[in-house]
C-alpha beads as a LAMMPS data file, in Angstrom:
LAMMPS data file: protein, C-alpha beads

270 atoms
269 bonds

1 atom types
1 bond types

-500.0 500.0 xlo xhi
-500.0 500.0 ylo yhi
-500.0 500.0 zlo zhi

Masses

1 110.0

Atoms # bond

1 1 1 -0.009 -0.067 -0.129
2 1 1 1.364 3.359 -0.942
3 1 1 0.304 4.847 2.283
4 1 1 2.839 2.401 3.997
5 1 1 5.363 3.847 2.043
6 1 1 7.807 7.015 2.837
7 1 1 7.130 9.811 0.581
8 1 1 11.110 9.861 -0.909
9 1 1 9.965 6.209 -1.933
10 1 1 6.808 7.182 -3.193
11 1 1 8.410 10.023 -5.349
12 1 1 11.192 7.256 -6.660
13 1 1 8.576 5.239 -7.998
14 1 1 6.693 8.257 -9.692
15 1 1 9.921 8.960 -11.411
16 1 1 9.979 5.323 -12.547
17 1 1 6.345 4.786 -13.505
18 1 1 5.557 3.036 -16.673
19 1 1 2.580 4.680 -17.623
20 1 1 0.656 8.151 -16.795
21 1 1 -2.189 6.244 -14.716
22 1 1 0.585 4.546 -12.479
23 1 1 2.177 8.100 -11.992
24 1 1 -0.799 10.158 -11.113
25 1 1 -1.637 7.523 -8.870
26 1 1 1.010 7.591 -6.908
27 1 1 1.124 11.362 -6.964
28 1 1 -2.670 11.333 -5.914
29 1 1 -1.232 9.390 -2.858
30 1 1 0.927 12.444 -1.594
31 1 1 -2.323 14.907 -2.768
32 1 1 -4.080 12.869 0.137
33 1 1 -1.747 13.131 2.458
34 1 1 -0.678 16.730 1.921
35 1 1 1.442 17.700 4.996
36 1 1 4.827 19.234 5.600
37 1 1 6.729 16.349 4.277
38 1 1 5.187 16.120 1.069
39 1 1 5.445 20.016 0.754
40 1 1 9.178 19.768 1.596
41 1 1 9.622 17.202 -0.658
42 1 1 7.886 18.834 -3.362
43 1 1 9.876 22.165 -2.845
44 1 1 12.991 20.179 -3.244
45 1 1 12.066 19.052 -6.347
46 1 1 10.979 22.413 -7.851
47 1 1 14.533 23.610 -7.034
48 1 1 16.215 20.830 -8.859
49 1 1 18.521 20.722 -11.817
50 1 1 16.387 18.006 -13.352
51 1 1 13.792 18.692 -15.503
52 1 1 11.620 16.059 -14.770
53 1 1 12.040 16.569 -11.169
54 1 1 10.665 20.216 -11.175
55 1 1 7.973 18.631 -13.146
56 1 1 7.108 16.021 -10.821
57 1 1 7.640 18.773 -7.834
58 1 1 5.096 20.854 -9.479
59 1 1 2.437 18.429 -10.014
60 1 1 2.557 17.286 -6.390
61 1 1 2.546 21.274 -5.179
62 1 1 -0.820 21.389 -7.476
63 1 1 -3.013 19.608 -5.393
64 1 1 -1.643 19.041 -1.993
65 1 1 -4.372 18.518 0.519
66 1 1 -7.078 18.289 -2.738
67 1 1 -9.799 20.826 -1.861
68 1 1 -8.118 21.948 1.322
69 1 1 -5.213 23.428 -0.424
70 1 1 -2.637 22.885 1.929
71 1 1 0.192 25.051 1.876
72 1 1 -1.552 27.454 -0.589
73 1 1 0.608 30.587 -0.764
74 1 1 3.612 28.687 -0.526
75 1 1 2.780 26.256 -3.392
76 1 1 1.705 29.282 -5.915
77 1 1 4.699 31.369 -4.980
78 1 1 6.693 28.227 -6.367
79 1 1 4.676 27.217 -8.958
80 1 1 4.769 30.959 -10.430
81 1 1 8.608 30.713 -10.329
82 1 1 8.437 27.892 -12.393
83 1 1 6.361 29.676 -14.930
84 1 1 9.562 31.172 -16.280
85 1 1 11.483 27.599 -16.669
86 1 1 13.303 26.874 -19.650
87 1 1 11.504 23.075 -20.436
88 1 1 7.926 23.128 -21.776
89 1 1 6.819 20.283 -19.560
90 1 1 7.679 22.036 -16.431
91 1 1 5.705 25.276 -17.820
92 1 1 2.898 22.875 -18.156
93 1 1 3.039 20.983 -14.885
94 1 1 3.087 24.547 -13.271
95 1 1 0.583 26.044 -14.961
96 1 1 -1.938 23.034 -14.719
97 1 1 -0.690 23.351 -11.070
98 1 1 -1.841 26.553 -10.592
99 1 1 -5.143 25.781 -12.479
100 1 1 -5.916 23.670 -9.327
101 1 1 -4.521 26.566 -6.938
102 1 1 -6.974 29.008 -8.053
103 1 1 -4.808 31.600 -7.218
104 1 1 -5.404 35.377 -8.755
105 1 1 -1.929 36.179 -8.079
106 1 1 -0.732 33.957 -10.808
107 1 1 -2.456 35.587 -13.372
108 1 1 0.167 37.761 -14.899
109 1 1 2.622 35.060 -14.875
110 1 1 0.136 32.801 -17.001
111 1 1 -0.814 35.470 -19.462
112 1 1 3.008 35.924 -20.558
113 1 1 2.576 32.477 -21.891
114 1 1 -0.651 32.805 -24.177
115 1 1 1.403 32.694 -27.617
116 1 1 3.864 30.223 -26.290
117 1 1 4.808 27.955 -29.559
118 1 1 3.690 24.639 -27.630
119 1 1 0.094 23.965 -27.615
120 1 1 0.739 21.933 -24.795
121 1 1 1.274 24.927 -22.601
122 1 1 -1.052 26.958 -24.104
123 1 1 -3.789 24.097 -23.163
124 1 1 -2.067 24.227 -19.768
125 1 1 -2.299 28.415 -19.384
126 1 1 -6.251 28.109 -20.374
127 1 1 -6.596 25.420 -17.440
128 1 1 -4.671 27.895 -15.457
129 1 1 -7.220 30.492 -16.184
130 1 1 -10.108 28.897 -15.699
131 1 1 -12.688 29.854 -13.192
132 1 1 -11.013 32.955 -12.752
133 1 1 -13.418 36.169 -12.532
134 1 1 -10.657 38.945 -12.972
135 1 1 -10.879 40.643 -16.026
136 1 1 -7.518 39.939 -17.094
137 1 1 -7.824 36.478 -16.944
138 1 1 -10.944 36.148 -19.004
139 1 1 -9.248 38.381 -21.798
140 1 1 -6.482 35.888 -21.732
141 1 1 -9.596 33.198 -22.215
142 1 1 -10.802 35.150 -25.207
143 1 1 -7.723 34.754 -26.836
144 1 1 -7.217 31.495 -26.386
145 1 1 -10.744 30.577 -27.657
146 1 1 -9.172 31.671 -31.006
147 1 1 -6.301 29.834 -30.797
148 1 1 -5.161 27.442 -33.625
149 1 1 -5.102 24.350 -31.577
150 1 1 -8.553 22.690 -31.404
151 1 1 -8.095 21.680 -27.886
152 1 1 -7.267 24.935 -26.597
153 1 1 -10.340 26.633 -28.461
154 1 1 -12.325 23.974 -26.776
155 1 1 -11.321 24.174 -23.015
156 1 1 -10.951 28.176 -23.512
157 1 1 -14.698 28.257 -25.019
158 1 1 -15.766 25.933 -22.009
159 1 1 -14.105 28.331 -19.678
160 1 1 -15.960 31.843 -21.192
161 1 1 -19.126 29.582 -21.366
162 1 1 -19.628 27.659 -17.862
163 1 1 -17.074 28.544 -15.653
164 1 1 -17.439 32.219 -15.046
165 1 1 -20.313 33.896 -14.587
166 1 1 -18.930 36.952 -15.880
167 1 1 -21.095 38.749 -18.448
168 1 1 -20.404 41.195 -21.374
169 1 1 -20.607 42.143 -25.011
170 1 1 -16.942 41.065 -25.649
171 1 1 -17.583 37.758 -23.947
172 1 1 -20.780 37.130 -25.767
173 1 1 -19.055 38.084 -28.966
174 1 1 -16.033 35.414 -27.903
175 1 1 -18.800 32.610 -27.621
176 1 1 -20.466 33.877 -31.070
177 1 1 -17.712 33.391 -33.051
178 1 1 -17.310 29.637 -31.942
179 1 1 -20.828 28.988 -32.972
180 1 1 -19.663 27.807 -36.251
181 1 1 -16.786 25.526 -35.524
182 1 1 -16.764 22.122 -37.002
183 1 1 -16.090 20.407 -33.399
184 1 1 -19.759 20.164 -32.128
185 1 1 -18.488 20.264 -28.635
186 1 1 -16.810 23.772 -28.810
187 1 1 -20.164 24.926 -30.645
188 1 1 -22.034 23.414 -27.828
189 1 1 -19.978 24.911 -25.249
190 1 1 -20.509 28.376 -26.876
191 1 1 -24.378 27.614 -27.179
192 1 1 -24.417 26.566 -23.705
193 1 1 -22.737 29.784 -22.750
194 1 1 -24.725 32.264 -24.413
195 1 1 -27.848 30.078 -23.050
196 1 1 -26.477 30.730 -19.527
197 1 1 -26.330 34.739 -20.300
198 1 1 -29.782 34.777 -21.498
199 1 1 -28.658 36.209 -25.041
200 1 1 -31.720 37.583 -26.880
201 1 1 -30.377 34.786 -29.960
202 1 1 -30.005 31.980 -27.745
203 1 1 -33.636 30.587 -28.007
204 1 1 -33.586 30.640 -31.809
205 1 1 -30.455 29.314 -31.887
206 1 1 -31.391 26.304 -29.608
207 1 1 -34.229 25.881 -31.573
208 1 1 -32.583 25.365 -34.979
209 1 1 -29.762 23.154 -33.014
210 1 1 -32.665 20.870 -31.877
211 1 1 -33.881 20.516 -35.460
212 1 1 -30.472 19.037 -36.514
213 1 1 -30.261 15.317 -37.374
214 1 1 -27.546 14.655 -34.333
215 1 1 -27.331 16.988 -31.337
216 1 1 -25.164 16.488 -28.023
217 1 1 -25.729 16.743 -24.575
218 1 1 -24.542 20.578 -24.488
219 1 1 -27.268 21.347 -26.725
220 1 1 -29.736 19.889 -24.730
221 1 1 -28.377 21.370 -21.500
222 1 1 -28.689 24.846 -23.346
223 1 1 -32.553 23.871 -23.661
224 1 1 -32.574 22.906 -19.827
225 1 1 -30.866 26.225 -18.967
226 1 1 -33.311 28.271 -20.991
227 1 1 -36.565 26.477 -20.033
228 1 1 -38.671 27.553 -22.427
229 1 1 -41.852 25.814 -23.409
230 1 1 -41.355 26.399 -27.175
231 1 1 -38.566 24.160 -26.951
232 1 1 -41.185 20.947 -25.260
233 1 1 -42.255 19.861 -29.171
234 1 1 -38.570 19.586 -30.378
235 1 1 -37.630 17.719 -26.920
236 1 1 -40.134 15.168 -27.624
237 1 1 -38.971 14.508 -31.028
238 1 1 -35.525 13.312 -29.561
239 1 1 -37.338 11.958 -26.265
240 1 1 -39.402 9.617 -28.586
241 1 1 -36.393 8.949 -30.862
242 1 1 -36.340 5.191 -32.094
243 1 1 -34.023 2.920 -34.077
244 1 1 -30.802 3.754 -31.295
245 1 1 -30.141 2.100 -28.219
246 1 1 -30.591 3.762 -24.615
247 1 1 -27.984 6.222 -23.801
248 1 1 -28.559 6.697 -19.570
249 1 1 -26.571 9.841 -19.076
250 1 1 -28.278 11.718 -22.479
251 1 1 -31.713 10.624 -21.893
252 1 1 -31.303 11.867 -18.341
253 1 1 -30.295 15.016 -19.952
254 1 1 -33.457 15.421 -22.110
255 1 1 -35.225 14.431 -19.176
256 1 1 -34.112 17.255 -16.883
257 1 1 -34.440 19.818 -19.822
258 1 1 -38.073 18.584 -20.420
259 1 1 -38.745 18.910 -16.913
260 1 1 -37.407 22.708 -16.914
261 1 1 -39.323 23.726 -19.934
262 1 1 -42.509 22.040 -18.244
263 1 1 -41.778 23.964 -15.354
264 1 1 -41.297 27.037 -17.609
265 1 1 -44.804 26.475 -19.214
266 1 1 -46.777 25.896 -15.939
267 1 1 -44.898 29.149 -14.540
268 1 1 -46.343 31.299 -17.750
269 1 1 -49.687 29.719 -16.905
270 1 1 -49.791 31.259 -13.302

Bonds

1 1 1 2
2 1 2 3
3 1 3 4
4 1 4 5
5 1 5 6
6 1 6 7
7 1 7 8
8 1 8 9
9 1 9 10
10 1 10 11
11 1 11 12
12 1 12 13
13 1 13 14
14 1 14 15
15 1 15 16
16 1 16 17
17 1 17 18
18 1 18 19
19 1 19 20
20 1 20 21
21 1 21 22
22 1 22 23
23 1 23 24
24 1 24 25
25 1 25 26
26 1 26 27
27 1 27 28
28 1 28 29
29 1 29 30
30 1 30 31
31 1 31 32
32 1 32 33
33 1 33 34
34 1 34 35
35 1 35 36
36 1 36 37
37 1 37 38
38 1 38 39
39 1 39 40
40 1 40 41
41 1 41 42
42 1 42 43
43 1 43 44
44 1 44 45
45 1 45 46
46 1 46 47
47 1 47 48
48 1 48 49
49 1 49 50
50 1 50 51
51 1 51 52
52 1 52 53
53 1 53 54
54 1 54 55
55 1 55 56
56 1 56 57
57 1 57 58
58 1 58 59
59 1 59 60
60 1 60 61
61 1 61 62
62 1 62 63
63 1 63 64
64 1 64 65
65 1 65 66
66 1 66 67
67 1 67 68
68 1 68 69
69 1 69 70
70 1 70 71
71 1 71 72
72 1 72 73
73 1 73 74
74 1 74 75
75 1 75 76
76 1 76 77
77 1 77 78
78 1 78 79
79 1 79 80
80 1 80 81
81 1 81 82
82 1 82 83
83 1 83 84
84 1 84 85
85 1 85 86
86 1 86 87
87 1 87 88
88 1 88 89
89 1 89 90
90 1 90 91
91 1 91 92
92 1 92 93
93 1 93 94
94 1 94 95
95 1 95 96
96 1 96 97
97 1 97 98
98 1 98 99
99 1 99 100
100 1 100 101
101 1 101 102
102 1 102 103
103 1 103 104
104 1 104 105
105 1 105 106
106 1 106 107
107 1 107 108
108 1 108 109
109 1 109 110
110 1 110 111
111 1 111 112
112 1 112 113
113 1 113 114
114 1 114 115
115 1 115 116
116 1 116 117
117 1 117 118
118 1 118 119
119 1 119 120
120 1 120 121
121 1 121 122
122 1 122 123
123 1 123 124
124 1 124 125
125 1 125 126
126 1 126 127
127 1 127 128
128 1 128 129
129 1 129 130
130 1 130 131
131 1 131 132
132 1 132 133
133 1 133 134
134 1 134 135
135 1 135 136
136 1 136 137
137 1 137 138
138 1 138 139
139 1 139 140
140 1 140 141
141 1 141 142
142 1 142 143
143 1 143 144
144 1 144 145
145 1 145 146
146 1 146 147
147 1 147 148
148 1 148 149
149 1 149 150
150 1 150 151
151 1 151 152
152 1 152 153
153 1 153 154
154 1 154 155
155 1 155 156
156 1 156 157
157 1 157 158
158 1 158 159
159 1 159 160
160 1 160 161
161 1 161 162
162 1 162 163
163 1 163 164
164 1 164 165
165 1 165 166
166 1 166 167
167 1 167 168
168 1 168 169
169 1 169 170
170 1 170 171
171 1 171 172
172 1 172 173
173 1 173 174
174 1 174 175
175 1 175 176
176 1 176 177
177 1 177 178
178 1 178 179
179 1 179 180
180 1 180 181
181 1 181 182
182 1 182 183
183 1 183 184
184 1 184 185
185 1 185 186
186 1 186 187
187 1 187 188
188 1 188 189
189 1 189 190
190 1 190 191
191 1 191 192
192 1 192 193
193 1 193 194
194 1 194 195
195 1 195 196
196 1 196 197
197 1 197 198
198 1 198 199
199 1 199 200
200 1 200 201
201 1 201 202
202 1 202 203
203 1 203 204
204 1 204 205
205 1 205 206
206 1 206 207
207 1 207 208
208 1 208 209
209 1 209 210
210 1 210 211
211 1 211 212
212 1 212 213
213 1 213 214
214 1 214 215
215 1 215 216
216 1 216 217
217 1 217 218
218 1 218 219
219 1 219 220
220 1 220 221
221 1 221 222
222 1 222 223
223 1 223 224
224 1 224 225
225 1 225 226
226 1 226 227
227 1 227 228
228 1 228 229
229 1 229 230
230 1 230 231
231 1 231 232
232 1 232 233
233 1 233 234
234 1 234 235
235 1 235 236
236 1 236 237
237 1 237 238
238 1 238 239
239 1 239 240
240 1 240 241
241 1 241 242
242 1 242 243
243 1 243 244
244 1 244 245
245 1 245 246
246 1 246 247
247 1 247 248
248 1 248 249
249 1 249 250
250 1 250 251
251 1 251 252
252 1 252 253
253 1 253 254
254 1 254 255
255 1 255 256
256 1 256 257
257 1 257 258
258 1 258 259
259 1 259 260
260 1 260 261
261 1 261 262
262 1 262 263
263 1 263 264
264 1 264 265
265 1 265 266
266 1 266 267
267 1 267 268
268 1 268 269
269 1 269 270
């Protein structure tokens, strides 16, 4: 059992892990412990001359204590320092870790990396900026929502659409710009974000989307968010679709949207 092993032994095994799943199980054990031994060991790794050690150190610091965020300020300070590391994998680990730490003080350092040549680093920066209501962080996500890399655009659009409550013409326009994406997930995230903000065009866009031959759960969630009774006939078509195997998750989304729109009709009648 990992919990019976000393921290240095777990770190040694993480260095030698054969695959990513095994690696993160070991790092997760250190996160769960989240004590002074783990923090001090990670701090030493972050100062190592070996890039792989700095990467491991950042991965450990990102989630010490899980939601309790043990050693928050001390960890964030070290992770910000790593944002200037010369090795891309270390940069990415530091940015991902800061996304877990959710510290506003890290935003300027993350923004410096918006145009980094490595898409993995830009993806990590996107994660680092998620759920930050700071105007500069939102501006960074807007830029990343136009990134050449599809996965970066996907996460940035998700961040703008669902991970912040802020609303502005600039945010809405950034979401509108993603509606034409060939990637249905990106377009769906944009539509859901507009629905959450009750944008004037959202209802018509959801109606159009529900009339397509194929839809995804994000479109259904947008319908639930709007809870407009005019969507009931369109949802009914999907609830009664035939010739397809059951999909528990999708069917539950449909039911939730149906009940929300039904509730909207009852509220209008009263």
